[in-house]
TORKOL-4160 file (C-alpha; in steps of 0.2 Angstrom, whole numbers, padded with zeros to 4 digits, m for minus):
390
<pt num="1" X="0001" Y="0000" Z="0000"/>
<pt num="2" X="0009" Y="0017" Z="m0004"/>
<pt num="3" X="0007" Y="0033" Z="0006"/>
<pt num="4" X="m0007" Y="0042" Z="m0002"/>
<pt num="5" X="m0018" Y="0024" Z="m0002"/>
<pt num="6" X="m0013" Y="0024" Z="0018"/>
<pt num="7" X="m0016" Y="0043" Z="0020"/>
<pt num="8" X="m0034" Y="0039" Z="0011"/>
<pt num="9" X="m0040" Y="0025" Z="0024"/>
<pt num="10" X="m0033" Y="0034" Z="0037"/>
<pt num="11" X="m0044" Y="0047" Z="0030"/>
<pt num="12" X="m0059" Y="0034" Z="0035"/>
<pt num="13" X="m0056" Y="0031" Z="0049"/>
<pt num="14" X="m0057" Y="0049" Z="0053"/>
<pt num="15" X="m0073" Y="0051" Z="0048"/>
<pt num="16" X="m0079" Y="0035" Z="0058"/>
<pt num="17" X="m0068" Y="0039" Z="0072"/>
<pt num="18" X="m0077" Y="0058" Z="0072"/>
<pt num="19" X="m0095" Y="0051" Z="0073"/>
<pt num="20" X="m0089" Y="0039" Z="0088"/>
<pt num="21" X="m0079" Y="0053" Z="0098"/>
<pt num="22" X="m0091" Y="0071" Z="0092"/>
<pt num="23" X="m0104" Y="0064" Z="0102"/>
<pt num="24" X="m0093" Y="0068" Z="0119"/>
<pt num="25" X="m0092" Y="0084" Z="0113"/>
<pt num="26" X="m0110" Y="0088" Z="0109"/>
<pt num="27" X="m0119" Y="0079" Z="0125"/>
<pt num="28" X="m0128" Y="0096" Z="0131"/>
<pt num="29" X="m0134" Y="0102" Z="0114"/>
<pt num="30" X="m0141" Y="0084" Z="0111"/>
<pt num="31" X="m0148" Y="0082" Z="0128"/>
<pt num="32" X="m0157" Y="0099" Z="0130"/>
<pt num="33" X="m0164" Y="0096" Z="0110"/>
<pt num="34" X="m0171" Y="0079" Z="0113"/>
<pt num="35" X="m0178" Y="0085" Z="0131"/>
<pt num="36" X="m0167" Y="0071" Z="0140"/>
<pt num="37" X="m0155" Y="0070" Z="0155"/>
<pt num="38" X="m0136" Y="0070" Z="0152"/>
<pt num="39" X="m0134" Y="0054" Z="0156"/>
<pt num="40" X="m0146" Y="0045" Z="0145"/>
<pt num="41" X="m0138" Y="0057" Z="0131"/>
<pt num="42" X="m0121" Y="0047" Z="0137"/>
<pt num="43" X="m0129" Y="0031" Z="0133"/>
<pt num="44" X="m0129" Y="0035" Z="0114"/>
<pt num="45" X="m0108" Y="0029" Z="0117"/>
<pt num="46" X="m0114" Y="0016" Z="0127"/>
<pt num="47" X="m0125" Y="0011" Z="0110"/>
<pt num="48" X="m0112" Y="0012" Z="0099"/>
<pt num="49" X="m0099" Y="0003" Z="0107"/>
<pt num="50" X="m0110" Y="m0011" Z="0111"/>
<pt num="51" X="m0115" Y="m0013" Z="0093"/>
<pt num="52" X="m0095" Y="m0012" Z="0088"/>
<pt num="53" X="m0091" Y="m0024" Z="0101"/>
<pt num="54" X="m0105" Y="m0036" Z="0096"/>
<pt num="55" X="m0106" Y="m0034" Z="0077"/>
<pt num="56" X="m0088" Y="m0034" Z="0071"/>
<pt num="57" X="m0084" Y="m0050" Z="0075"/>
<pt num="58" X="m0098" Y="m0059" Z="0067"/>
<pt num="59" X="m0095" Y="m0047" Z="0053"/>
<pt num="60" X="m0077" Y="m0049" Z="0050"/>
<pt num="61" X="m0077" Y="m0066" Z="0051"/>
<pt num="62" X="m0091" Y="m0067" Z="0038"/>
<pt num="63" X="m0083" Y="m0057" Z="0026"/>
<pt num="64" X="m0065" Y="m0065" Z="0031"/>
<pt num="65" X="m0059" Y="m0073" Z="0015"/>
<pt num="66" X="m0067" Y="m0057" Z="0005"/>
<pt num="67" X="m0056" Y="m0047" Z="m0006"/>
<pt num="68" X="m0053" Y="m0030" Z="0009"/>
<pt num="69" X="m0056" Y="m0018" Z="m0003"/>
<pt num="70" X="m0074" Y="m0024" Z="m0006"/>
<pt num="71" X="m0075" Y="m0026" Z="0013"/>
<pt num="72" X="m0068" Y="m0007" Z="0017"/>
<pt num="73" X="m0080" Y="m0001" Z="0003"/>
<pt num="74" X="m0095" Y="m0008" Z="0008"/>
<pt num="75" X="m0093" Y="m0004" Z="0026"/>
<pt num="76" X="m0090" Y="0015" Z="0022"/>
<pt num="77" X="m0108" Y="0014" Z="0012"/>
<pt num="78" X="m0116" Y="0007" Z="0027"/>
<pt num="79" X="m0107" Y="0020" Z="0037"/>
<pt num="80" X="m0115" Y="0034" Z="0026"/>
<pt num="81" X="m0132" Y="0028" Z="0030"/>
<pt num="82" X="m0130" Y="0028" Z="0047"/>
<pt num="83" X="m0125" Y="0045" Z="0047"/>
<pt num="84" X="m0140" Y="0049" Z="0036"/>
<pt num="85" X="m0151" Y="0043" Z="0049"/>
<pt num="86" X="m0143" Y="0052" Z="0062"/>
<pt num="87" X="m0145" Y="0069" Z="0054"/>
<pt num="88" X="m0164" Y="0064" Z="0051"/>
<pt num="89" X="m0165" Y="0059" Z="0069"/>
<pt num="90" X="m0178" Y="0072" Z="0081"/>
<pt num="91" X="m0180" Y="0057" Z="0095"/>
<pt num="92" X="m0168" Y="0048" Z="0105"/>
<pt num="93" X="m0172" Y="0032" Z="0099"/>
<pt num="94" X="m0170" Y="0034" Z="0080"/>
<pt num="95" X="m0152" Y="0041" Z="0086"/>
<pt num="96" X="m0148" Y="0027" Z="0096"/>
<pt num="97" X="m0153" Y="0016" Z="0080"/>
<pt num="98" X="m0143" Y="0024" Z="0069"/>
<pt num="99" X="m0129" Y="0022" Z="0083"/>
<pt num="100" X="m0129" Y="0004" Z="0078"/>
<pt num="101" X="m0127" Y="0006" Z="0061"/>
<pt num="102" X="m0113" Y="0020" Z="0064"/>
<pt num="103" X="m0104" Y="0008" Z="0076"/>
<pt num="104" X="m0106" Y="m0009" Z="0066"/>
<pt num="105" X="m0100" Y="m0001" Z="0050"/>
<pt num="106" X="m0084" Y="0008" Z="0058"/>
<pt num="107" X="m0080" Y="m0007" Z="0067"/>
<pt num="108" X="m0079" Y="m0018" Z="0052"/>
<pt num="109" X="m0070" Y="m0002" Z="0042"/>
<pt num="110" X="m0055" Y="m0001" Z="0057"/>
<pt num="111" X="m0051" Y="m0019" Z="0055"/>
<pt num="112" X="m0051" Y="m0021" Z="0039"/>
<pt num="113" X="m0040" Y="m0005" Z="0037"/>
<pt num="114" X="m0027" Y="m0013" Z="0050"/>
<pt num="115" X="m0028" Y="m0030" Z="0042"/>
<pt num="116" X="m0025" Y="m0023" Z="0025"/>
<pt num="117" X="m0010" Y="m0012" Z="0033"/>
<pt num="118" X="m0003" Y="m0028" Z="0040"/>
<pt num="119" X="m0001" Y="m0036" Z="0025"/>
<pt num="120" X="0005" Y="m0026" Z="0015"/>
<pt num="121" X="0018" Y="m0017" Z="0028"/>
<pt num="122" X="0036" Y="m0024" Z="0030"/>
<pt num="123" X="0036" Y="m0032" Z="0050"/>
<pt num="124" X="0050" Y="m0018" Z="0053"/>
<pt num="125" X="0038" Y="m0004" Z="0048"/>
<pt num="126" X="0023" Y="m0012" Z="0057"/>
<pt num="127" X="0022" Y="0001" Z="0071"/>
<pt num="128" X="0023" Y="0016" Z="0060"/>
<pt num="129" X="0009" Y="0008" Z="0049"/>
<pt num="130" X="m0003" Y="0005" Z="0063"/>
<pt num="131" X="0001" Y="0022" Z="0068"/>
<pt num="132" X="m0003" Y="0030" Z="0054"/>
<pt num="133" X="m0021" Y="0021" Z="0055"/>
<pt num="134" X="m0021" Y="0028" Z="0073"/>
<pt num="135" X="m0019" Y="0045" Z="0069"/>
<pt num="136" X="m0036" Y="0044" Z="0059"/>
<pt num="137" X="m0042" Y="0043" Z="0080"/>
<pt num="138" X="m0033" Y="0057" Z="0084"/>
<pt num="139" X="m0036" Y="0068" Z="0070"/>
<pt num="140" X="m0055" Y="0066" Z="0074"/>
<pt num="141" X="m0050" Y="0074" Z="0089"/>
<pt num="142" X="m0040" Y="0087" Z="0082"/>
<pt num="143" X="m0052" Y="0091" Z="0068"/>
<pt num="144" X="m0068" Y="0081" Z="0067"/>
<pt num="145" X="m0075" Y="0086" Z="0088"/>
<pt num="146" X="m0069" Y="0105" Z="0087"/>
<pt num="147" X="m0077" Y="0107" Z="0071"/>
<pt num="148" X="m0092" Y="0097" Z="0075"/>
<pt num="149" X="m0094" Y="0106" Z="0092"/>
<pt num="150" X="m0094" Y="0123" Z="0082"/>
<pt num="151" X="m0106" Y="0116" Z="0069"/>
<pt num="152" X="m0117" Y="0111" Z="0082"/>
<pt num="153" X="m0116" Y="0127" Z="0090"/>
<pt num="154" X="m0117" Y="0137" Z="0073"/>
<pt num="155" X="m0130" Y="0126" Z="0064"/>
<pt num="156" X="m0137" Y="0110" Z="0073"/>
<pt num="157" X="m0129" Y="0093" Z="0080"/>
<pt num="158" X="m0138" Y="0084" Z="0067"/>
<pt num="159" X="m0129" Y="0095" Z="0053"/>
<pt num="160" X="m0111" Y="0085" Z="0058"/>
<pt num="161" X="m0117" Y="0070" Z="0052"/>
<pt num="162" X="m0123" Y="0075" Z="0034"/>
<pt num="163" X="m0107" Y="0081" Z="0034"/>
<pt num="164" X="m0100" Y="0066" Z="0036"/>
<pt num="165" X="m0110" Y="0058" Z="0025"/>
<pt num="166" X="m0105" Y="0068" Z="0011"/>
<pt num="167" X="m0085" Y="0067" Z="0016"/>
<pt num="168" X="m0087" Y="0049" Z="0015"/>
<pt num="169" X="m0097" Y="0047" Z="m0001"/>
<pt num="170" X="m0080" Y="0055" Z="m0007"/>
<pt num="171" X="m0067" Y="0045" Z="0001"/>
<pt num="172" X="m0078" Y="0029" Z="m0008"/>
<pt num="173" X="m0078" Y="0035" Z="m0023"/>
<pt num="174" X="m0059" Y="0039" Z="m0021"/>
<pt num="175" X="m0055" Y="0023" Z="m0014"/>
<pt num="176" X="m0064" Y="0013" Z="m0028"/>
<pt num="177" X="m0053" Y="0020" Z="m0039"/>
<pt num="178" X="m0036" Y="0020" Z="m0030"/>
<pt num="179" X="m0037" Y="0007" Z="m0017"/>
<pt num="180" X="m0026" Y="m0010" Z="m0024"/>
<pt num="181" X="m0036" Y="m0029" Z="m0020"/>
<pt num="182" X="m0030" Y="m0034" Z="m0004"/>
<pt num="183" X="m0033" Y="m0051" Z="m0002"/>
<pt num="184" X="m0044" Y="m0059" Z="0013"/>
<pt num="185" X="m0037" Y="m0072" Z="0028"/>
<pt num="186" X="m0038" Y="m0090" Z="0023"/>
<pt num="187" X="m0052" Y="m0098" Z="0033"/>
<pt num="188" X="m0049" Y="m0099" Z="0052"/>
<pt num="189" X="m0056" Y="m0117" Z="0059"/>
<pt num="190" X="m0067" Y="m0115" Z="0075"/>
<pt num="191" X="m0055" Y="m0125" Z="0083"/>
<pt num="192" X="m0040" Y="m0114" Z="0079"/>
<pt num="193" X="m0050" Y="m0097" Z="0086"/>
<pt num="194" X="m0054" Y="m0107" Z="0103"/>
<pt num="195" X="m0035" Y="m0110" Z="0104"/>
<pt num="196" X="m0030" Y="m0093" Z="0102"/>
<pt num="197" X="m0043" Y="m0088" Z="0116"/>
<pt num="198" X="m0035" Y="m0101" Z="0125"/>
<pt num="199" X="m0020" Y="m0094" Z="0127"/>
<pt num="200" X="m0014" Y="m0083" Z="0142"/>
<pt num="201" X="m0004" Y="m0070" Z="0132"/>
<pt num="202" X="m0021" Y="m0068" Z="0121"/>
<pt num="203" X="m0033" Y="m0068" Z="0136"/>
<pt num="204" X="m0020" Y="m0056" Z="0149"/>
<pt num="205" X="m0019" Y="m0045" Z="0134"/>
<pt num="206" X="m0037" Y="m0044" Z="0129"/>
<pt num="207" X="m0040" Y="m0039" Z="0150"/>
<pt num="208" X="m0027" Y="m0025" Z="0147"/>
<pt num="209" X="m0037" Y="m0017" Z="0133"/>
<pt num="210" X="m0054" Y="m0020" Z="0143"/>
<pt num="211" X="m0048" Y="m0012" Z="0160"/>
<pt num="212" X="m0038" Y="0001" Z="0148"/>
<pt num="213" X="m0052" Y="0007" Z="0138"/>
<pt num="214" X="m0064" Y="0007" Z="0153"/>
<pt num="215" X="m0052" Y="0017" Z="0164"/>
<pt num="216" X="m0052" Y="0029" Z="0148"/>
<pt num="217" X="m0073" Y="0030" Z="0145"/>
<pt num="218" X="m0075" Y="0033" Z="0164"/>
<pt num="219" X="m0067" Y="0050" Z="0161"/>
<pt num="220" X="m0068" Y="0053" Z="0143"/>
<pt num="221" X="m0086" Y="0052" Z="0139"/>
<pt num="222" X="m0090" Y="0067" Z="0149"/>
<pt num="223" X="m0073" Y="0076" Z="0146"/>
<pt num="224" X="m0083" Y="0092" Z="0139"/>
<pt num="225" X="m0093" Y="0092" Z="0154"/>
<pt num="226" X="m0080" Y="0091" Z="0166"/>
<pt num="227" X="m0069" Y="0103" Z="0158"/>
<pt num="228" X="m0084" Y="0114" Z="0159"/>
<pt num="229" X="m0090" Y="0109" Z="0177"/>
<pt num="230" X="m0071" Y="0107" Z="0185"/>
<pt num="231" X="m0061" Y="0115" Z="0174"/>
<pt num="232" X="m0074" Y="0132" Z="0173"/>
<pt num="233" X="m0070" Y="0132" Z="0155"/>
<pt num="234" X="m0085" Y="0141" Z="0144"/>
<pt num="235" X="m0093" Y="0132" Z="0131"/>
<pt num="236" X="m0085" Y="0142" Z="0119"/>
<pt num="237" X="m0067" Y="0137" Z="0126"/>
<pt num="238" X="m0070" Y="0119" Z="0124"/>
<pt num="239" X="m0069" Y="0117" Z="0106"/>
<pt num="240" X="m0050" Y="0126" Z="0106"/>
<pt num="241" X="m0046" Y="0114" Z="0121"/>
<pt num="242" X="m0051" Y="0099" Z="0111"/>
<pt num="243" X="m0039" Y="0105" Z="0096"/>
<pt num="244" X="m0026" Y="0106" Z="0106"/>
<pt num="245" X="m0029" Y="0089" Z="0113"/>
<pt num="246" X="m0032" Y="0082" Z="0096"/>
<pt num="247" X="m0014" Y="0088" Z="0092"/>
<pt num="248" X="m0007" Y="0082" Z="0107"/>
<pt num="249" X="m0015" Y="0065" Z="0103"/>
<pt num="250" X="m0007" Y="0066" Z="0085"/>
<pt num="251" X="0009" Y="0067" Z="0091"/>
<pt num="252" X="0006" Y="0053" Z="0102"/>
<pt num="253" X="0001" Y="0042" Z="0091"/>
<pt num="254" X="0016" Y="0045" Z="0080"/>
<pt num="255" X="0027" Y="0044" Z="0094"/>
<pt num="256" X="0020" Y="0025" Z="0099"/>
<pt num="257" X="0023" Y="0019" Z="0081"/>
<pt num="258" X="0042" Y="0025" Z="0083"/>
<pt num="259" X="0041" Y="0019" Z="0099"/>
<pt num="260" X="0035" Y="m0001" Z="0094"/>
<pt num="261" X="0047" Y="m0002" Z="0080"/>
<pt num="262" X="0065" Y="0006" Z="0089"/>
<pt num="263" X="0060" Y="m0003" Z="0109"/>
<pt num="264" X="0045" Y="m0013" Z="0107"/>
<pt num="265" X="0027" Y="m0014" Z="0110"/>
<pt num="266" X="0027" Y="m0021" Z="0128"/>
<pt num="267" X="0037" Y="m0005" Z="0133"/>
<pt num="268" X="0028" Y="0008" Z="0124"/>
<pt num="269" X="0012" Y="0001" Z="0133"/>
<pt num="270" X="0020" Y="0001" Z="0151"/>
<pt num="271" X="0027" Y="0018" Z="0151"/>
<pt num="272" X="0012" Y="0026" Z="0144"/>
<pt num="273" X="m0002" Y="0017" Z="0155"/>
<pt num="274" X="0009" Y="0023" Z="0170"/>
<pt num="275" X="0011" Y="0041" Z="0164"/>
<pt num="276" X="m0011" Y="0038" Z="0162"/>
<pt num="277" X="m0012" Y="0031" Z="0179"/>
<pt num="278" X="m0002" Y="0045" Z="0188"/>
<pt num="279" X="m0010" Y="0059" Z="0179"/>
<pt num="280" X="m0030" Y="0051" Z="0183"/>
<pt num="281" X="m0022" Y="0050" Z="0202"/>
<pt num="282" X="m0020" Y="0068" Z="0204"/>
<pt num="283" X="m0032" Y="0076" Z="0193"/>
<pt num="284" X="m0047" Y="0077" Z="0206"/>
<pt num="285" X="m0035" Y="0086" Z="0217"/>
<pt num="286" X="m0031" Y="0102" Z="0203"/>
<pt num="287" X="m0045" Y="0115" Z="0201"/>
<pt num="288" X="m0034" Y="0127" Z="0191"/>
<pt num="289" X="m0035" Y="0125" Z="0173"/>
<pt num="290" X="m0018" Y="0130" Z="0170"/>
<pt num="291" X="m0011" Y="0117" Z="0180"/>
<pt num="292" X="m0026" Y="0104" Z="0175"/>
<pt num="293" X="m0026" Y="0105" Z="0158"/>
<pt num="294" X="m0006" Y="0103" Z="0157"/>
<pt num="295" X="m0008" Y="0087" Z="0165"/>
<pt num="296" X="m0022" Y="0081" Z="0154"/>
<pt num="297" X="m0013" Y="0086" Z="0138"/>
<pt num="298" X="0001" Y="0074" Z="0144"/>
<pt num="299" X="m0011" Y="0060" Z="0148"/>
<pt num="300" X="m0018" Y="0063" Z="0129"/>
<pt num="301" X="0000" Y="0060" Z="0123"/>
<pt num="302" X="0003" Y="0043" Z="0131"/>
<pt num="303" X="m0015" Y="0037" Z="0129"/>
<pt num="304" X="m0012" Y="0037" Z="0110"/>
<pt num="305" X="0005" Y="0033" Z="0112"/>
<pt num="306" X="m0002" Y="0016" Z="0119"/>
<pt num="307" X="m0015" Y="0013" Z="0104"/>
<pt num="308" X="m0002" Y="0007" Z="0090"/>
<pt num="309" X="0007" Y="m0002" Z="0104"/>
<pt num="310" X="m0009" Y="m0013" Z="0108"/>
<pt num="311" X="m0013" Y="m0016" Z="0090"/>
<pt num="312" X="0004" Y="m0020" Z="0085"/>
<pt num="313" X="0006" Y="m0030" Z="0098"/>
<pt num="314" X="m0008" Y="m0040" Z="0096"/>
<pt num="315" X="m0002" Y="m0044" Z="0077"/>
<pt num="316" X="0014" Y="m0049" Z="0082"/>
<pt num="317" X="0007" Y="m0061" Z="0093"/>
<pt num="318" X="m0005" Y="m0071" Z="0078"/>
<pt num="319" X="0003" Y="m0066" Z="0062"/>
<pt num="320" X="m0006" Y="m0078" Z="0054"/>
<pt num="321" X="m0025" Y="m0071" Z="0057"/>
<pt num="322" X="m0024" Y="m0053" Z="0058"/>
<pt num="323" X="m0041" Y="m0051" Z="0057"/>
<pt num="324" X="m0047" Y="m0063" Z="0068"/>
<pt num="325" X="m0037" Y="m0056" Z="0084"/>
<pt num="326" X="m0040" Y="m0037" Z="0078"/>
<pt num="327" X="m0058" Y="m0041" Z="0077"/>
<pt num="328" X="m0057" Y="m0048" Z="0093"/>
<pt num="329" X="m0047" Y="m0033" Z="0102"/>
<pt num="330" X="m0058" Y="m0019" Z="0095"/>
<pt num="331" X="m0073" Y="m0028" Z="0100"/>
<pt num="332" X="m0066" Y="m0029" Z="0117"/>
<pt num="333" X="m0060" Y="m0009" Z="0116"/>
<pt num="334" X="m0079" Y="m0006" Z="0113"/>
<pt num="335" X="m0085" Y="m0017" Z="0126"/>
<pt num="336" X="m0073" Y="m0007" Z="0139"/>
<pt num="337" X="m0080" Y="0009" Z="0130"/>
<pt num="338" X="m0098" Y="0004" Z="0136"/>
<pt num="339" X="m0093" Y="m0001" Z="0153"/>
<pt num="340" X="m0084" Y="0015" Z="0159"/>
<pt num="341" X="m0099" Y="0024" Z="0149"/>
<pt num="342" X="m0111" Y="0017" Z="0159"/>
<pt num="343" X="m0101" Y="0018" Z="0175"/>
<pt num="344" X="m0098" Y="0035" Z="0172"/>
<pt num="345" X="m0117" Y="0039" Z="0169"/>
<pt num="346" X="m0122" Y="0030" Z="0183"/>
<pt num="347" X="m0107" Y="0039" Z="0196"/>
<pt num="348" X="m0113" Y="0056" Z="0190"/>
<pt num="349" X="m0130" Y="0055" Z="0194"/>
<pt num="350" X="m0125" Y="0044" Z="0209"/>
<pt num="351" X="m0114" Y="0060" Z="0215"/>
<pt num="352" X="m0120" Y="0075" Z="0204"/>
<pt num="353" X="m0101" Y="0078" Z="0202"/>
<pt num="354" X="m0087" Y="0073" Z="0188"/>
<pt num="355" X="m0074" Y="0079" Z="0199"/>
<pt num="356" X="m0069" Y="0061" Z="0206"/>
<pt num="357" X="m0071" Y="0052" Z="0190"/>
<pt num="358" X="m0052" Y="0052" Z="0186"/>
<pt num="359" X="m0050" Y="0041" Z="0203"/>
<pt num="360" X="m0063" Y="0028" Z="0196"/>
<pt num="361" X="m0054" Y="0028" Z="0181"/>
<pt num="362" X="m0036" Y="0027" Z="0188"/>
<pt num="363" X="m0042" Y="0013" Z="0198"/>
<pt num="364" X="m0047" Y="0002" Z="0182"/>
<pt num="365" X="m0031" Y="0007" Z="0172"/>
<pt num="366" X="m0022" Y="m0001" Z="0186"/>
<pt num="367" X="m0030" Y="m0018" Z="0184"/>
<pt num="368" X="m0027" Y="m0015" Z="0164"/>
<pt num="369" X="m0008" Y="m0013" Z="0167"/>
<pt num="370" X="m0008" Y="m0028" Z="0181"/>
<pt num="371" X="m0014" Y="m0040" Z="0165"/>
<pt num="372" X="m0002" Y="m0034" Z="0152"/>
<pt num="373" X="0012" Y="m0037" Z="0163"/>
<pt num="374" X="0005" Y="m0055" Z="0166"/>
<pt num="375" X="0003" Y="m0056" Z="0145"/>
<pt num="376" X="0022" Y="m0049" Z="0144"/>
<pt num="377" X="0027" Y="m0061" Z="0155"/>
<pt num="378" X="0018" Y="m0076" Z="0148"/>
<pt num="379" X="0024" Y="m0071" Z="0130"/>
<pt num="380" X="0043" Y="m0071" Z="0134"/>
<pt num="381" X="0041" Y="m0089" Z="0145"/>
<pt num="382" X="0034" Y="m0096" Z="0129"/>
<pt num="383" X="0028" Y="m0086" Z="0114"/>
<pt num="384" X="0009" Y="m0089" Z="0109"/>
<pt num="385" X="0017" Y="m0099" Z="0090"/>
<pt num="386" X="0025" Y="m0111" Z="0101"/>
<pt num="387" X="0012" Y="m0112" Z="0114"/>
<pt num="388" X="0001" Y="m0128" Z="0114"/>
<pt num="389" X="m0013" Y="m0118" Z="0115"/>
<pt num="390" X="m0009" Y="m0110" Z="0099"/>
């Protein structure tokens, strides 16, 4: 895959990620427009995450042998349909339904994009290739979320999804012309799938993903509201802050990719998660944005640096079936996001404050780091390729 095509695929990740991430920045407009509580609006993220987690591995398995180009284009067309339903939504249940379409299509697109990159990239450059794909997520924070907030303020939150549909249609046209054919995976027998799931290395790494994403989601589902309520940042300033965080996320994704190729995935994961936990632990004690925002920025860098490291780690552990393992991991990611969003919503209802969400997030992240250390230790003792469970 040449550089232009890689960036086009990444642009598709940017658009699909924007539909996911932008909701956290427009929860107040959605809740006010639809006359629902903030906690119920937050469950739009839960609906997206659950559909992503449940639907992605099923559809990835059914399309495993198909040409990746067809799968990428097909998933983007479904994504366009989901965006148009979101645009037309004027009640919470229709909007919830659109989140199901968006979650499933985004999941299949993301797994197919990373699987294609793994097939077409030399092993020594895998970290940077996955880092480029992950850059689509951080770019969604850089541009998608703040622009979405501005569109919501100037027009309506529904207009965001119309724009996403139109831009995705353009990407479909370009990829149809420029994307090379990429063969699918060889069929994986069910017993082989069970062997992968029986590996201590893989199971503990999946727990790492689950706890890491849950810990992130406890706070980041409500990040715009947290910045307003705790640091007293006005709504007009939220988009600027999110823009800065997005730039830092892009830097983190690139650093993570280079770090994987230079130092190894496990070292990048450990270092980034220790920084993340440390920031969450002290954040509730900070009340000044001049102090708190730089700490959150440092945490954003570490969070996005871990992204390509985790994905690369899974690909390295199961090189023969990257789409299978990536679909499992992305499902766990969104189960974690859903769990974190649900826990965060319960906590804000119970306490009527977002101040202590980072402490809950730090505890859950610590569980994830412990699971990761188990996986790394087991992998050093007996690589998956040599394991009886492989």
